[in-house]
N, C-alpha and C positions, 0 to 999 in steps of 0.2 A: 550692049555696053555703051555708055555715052561719056564724051570727054567734056569737061568743063574747063576752058582756057581763060586764064586770067589777062585783062588787059594789059599792055606793056607798062603803063604806069604804076600798076601795083607790082609788078615784077621788079621794076627798078627800086621802088620803095623797100621791097623786101630783101634786096641785096645792099642796101645802104648801111654800112657800119654805124654804130653809135646808140643802139637802142633797140627794143623789141618793135617789130613790125606786124601789122595784120595781114593775113593771107585770106583772100575771099574765097571760100570753099564752095560757095552757092548752095550749101545744105542748110536747111533749117532745123535738123534734129539735133539732139544733144550728143557730142562726141565724147566718149568716156575713157579712150586710150589713144596714146600716140607712141610711135616707134621710129626713131631715126636711124634708118639703115645706111644712108649715105647722103651727102650734100644734095643729091638730086634724086632721092628716094625717101620720102617721108610719108608713113603710113598712118592713118587715123581710122578708128572703128567707133561705132556707136549705136544708137537706137535704130531699131527697124532693120537690122542687118546691114546697116551703112558701113562700107569699107572704101575710103578714098586712097589715092596714091598721089602725091605731088612729086612729079619728075623733073622739076627744075624749070618747067615752062608753065605748067598749068596742072589742073587736077584731073585724074582719070577715075571715073566712077567704076569700081570694081565690086560694088555692092551684091550680095548674094541673097537669093531666096531658095536656095537648094533645099528641095523637100518640104518647103514650108508654103502655106497659103493663107491669104486674107490676114486676119489679126494674130496668127500664129507665128509670124515672123518674129524671130527672138531679138532683143537688144544684146549688144556685144560690149563687154567690159575689158576685153584684154586683146592685144594684137602684138605679135613679135615676128621678125623677118630675118631672112638671110638670103644669099644669092640663090639657094635651093629652094626655100619654101617660106610661104606666109601662113601663120597660124592665128586664128581667132577663137574666143570662147565667150560664153555668155549665159543667158537664160537657160534653166532647165538642164544644165549641164552640157549643152550643145558645144561642140568644138567642131571646127572646119579647118582644113588645109588646102592651100592652093599651090599647086605645082605647075608652072606654066600659066595658062589663062583659065584653068578649070578649078573650081572649088569642089571638094569632096568632104563627106561627112565622116569625121573619126569616131571610133568607139571609146568615149570618154570614161566609161565605167563609173558614171555618176549622174544623178539627176538633180544635183544641187546648182544653183546659180554661181557662176564662177565670176568673181569680182576683180580679178588681178592676173597679171601674166608676166613671166620673166624668162629670159634666155640667159642664163648665167654663163654658159659657153656655147659655141657655135653648133654644137650637136645636141644639146639638152634644153628642154623646155618645161617649165613648171607653170601650173594655173592653180589658183586657190579661191575659196569663196565661202559660201554660207555653210553653217554647221561644222566649221573647222576642216571643210574638205580640202585637200591637197591632192592633185595628181600631176604625173610627169610623163614624159615620152622622150624618145630620141628622135632627133630630126629625120624625116623620111618614113617613120612609122605611122599607122593609121589607128594604133591602139595605145591608150594611156594605162598607166598603173597608179592605184592609190598609194599614198605615202602618209603614214599616220605620224603626225608631229605632236600628238598630246595637247591639242588645242582645247581651251576651256569649253565645256559642253554648250552647244548653242551659239558659239562665238562666230561673227563673221570675220574672215581673214580679208582685210581690206588693202594690203600692200605687201610687196615682197621686195627683197633686196638680196643680191649675191653675185659674186664674181668667180665662183668655181663649183663643183659638184658638192664640195663639202663645206663651203662658206655661204650660209643662207640665213636670212632673218625674215620673219614674218610679223606684220603689225595687226591688231585686232580691234574690233569695236568694244571690247572689254577692257581696254587700257593695258593689254599684255603683249609683250614682245616674246616671240619664241625663236631660239637660235640653235643651229646645228652645233652640237658639242661632240666630238669623237664620233662614235656611232649612234648617239642618242640626240635628245632634244631637251632644252632647257628653257622653261618659261619663267618670265619675270614681270612682275607688275610695275608698270612705270608710274612713278610717283614720289613726292618728297614728303618730308614731315609736316609741311605746310600747305600741301596741294591736295587736290581731290583727284580721283581717278576719272578719266575722261577718255571717250572713244579716240582711238588713234587710226589715221588713214594712210600713213606712209612712214618708211623707215630707211635709213641710207647710212653707208659707211664707206670710206675710201678702199678699205681691206680689212682682213681679218686682224683682229687685236688694236685696230685704230678706234677713235672716237666713234660712237654710234648715236645717230640723231633720229629721233622720232618726232613726227608732227600730227596735230589732230584738232579737235574741236576748239573753238574759241581762240584760234591763233596760237595754242600752245606749242612751245619748241623745247623738247627735252634733250638733253645731252648726257651720255655716260662716257666719261673720259677714258682714254685708253688705260687698261689695266685696272680701272676703278670698278666698284660694284654699285655704288649709289648713283641716282639720276639727279641732274640739276636742271632747273628751268632757265632758259636763256631769256634775256631781255631783247625783244624785238619792236616794241612800240606798236604792235599790231594785235587786233583782237578778231579779226576776220578768220573764219574756219579755214584751216590748211589742209588740203586734200591730197597732195603728192609732193614728193621731194626727189631731187636729182643733183648729183654732182659729178665733178671730174676729178677733184682733189680736195684736200682738207681746207684750202683757202678759195674754193669757187664752188658754192652750193647754192642751189635755188629751191625754194618752196612756192608753191602756188595755191590759190584757193578762191574763196567766194569773192564777188564783185571785181574780178579782174586783179586780185591781189598777187603780186609777185615780190617775194624777199630774196635778198642776195646776202650771202655770208662770204666776206673777204678773208677770213682768217682771225679777224678781231671783233667784228661786230656784223649784226644784221641791219640791212637797210631796205627800205621799200623802193621799188624802181617802178617807173611808168611802163604799163604793160600793153598799151595800145587798144585796150578793152576793158568795159565795165561788167562783163559777164562773167559768170562763175568759170573757173578753170579746174578741171578735174584731173588732168594728167599731164606729166612733163617727162620728157627723155631727150637725149641728145648723143652726140658722137663722143668717143672717149677723150679726144683731144679739146673738146668744149668749143670747137669751131662752128658748130651748129647745134642749138638746143631750141626745141619747139615744145609748146604747150597747147592743149586742146580743152574745149568745153561746151558751154551752152550755145544752142542755137548755130551749131557749125562753126563755131570760133576756132581759129587756129592763129597764134602768135608765134613768131620766130625770131630768134636772135642769132645773127651771123657775124662772126668776128674774124679778121684777116690776120 
């Protein structure tokens, strides 16, 4: 294990309120997922088995090559953490869990590439990916079970949102959002009468029954208002691809995407904000109170927003 410690000037900049700041990870691989466990515990995962932890002072490299050699080391697309366990998943359905300082290989029950991960409750973890595959497990378990959400045949599940065991939504590259309804699943194609169907990469809501927002290719932002059926396109002034979305409440939502794009929704409109990077951002996550939000992406990029 090797520790990458940031120089003091970068740490000071990262804590300075007023905008997004860049954190130098020292990594050159693409980071595909981020999870903010606490102000001093930010996890990122990405290509070549890379897993880094920011502990408030610097980056600790916890990257794993458990059971892999040479070019066989998988890319990781999802990470989720709690005080008990950190979990990652990626290529070929590979899922690993870390309790203490040791990574172990889970029985994922799939060989599909897993492209996203969600911890809707402290004790439950979902991962989803290619060919509509969804798996879940309880924290502490080393075996996952498959969940059939009736995804379109061959669809990639590119994003997950949820805040309970029964409140879940999945975005797909076929422009379809799949939601949990009662004991079943309902799929809805996201489009308007004047728009075409585009790949979606992220979905978010504040809670069950509230507005649902989906983001995707060419900067599209769709919203389905509370208790509504139809989707509407939001005006953002942006046409850069949007790869992920995260919010804390209806008037505090962020979407990130290509070329360092970050959009913020304040309850009335979307606005572009400086991101401290021009590189693609593939993931975003933060604390529930919005005090810390982090995004990760191309060539080891991590940007962070801290609010006092």
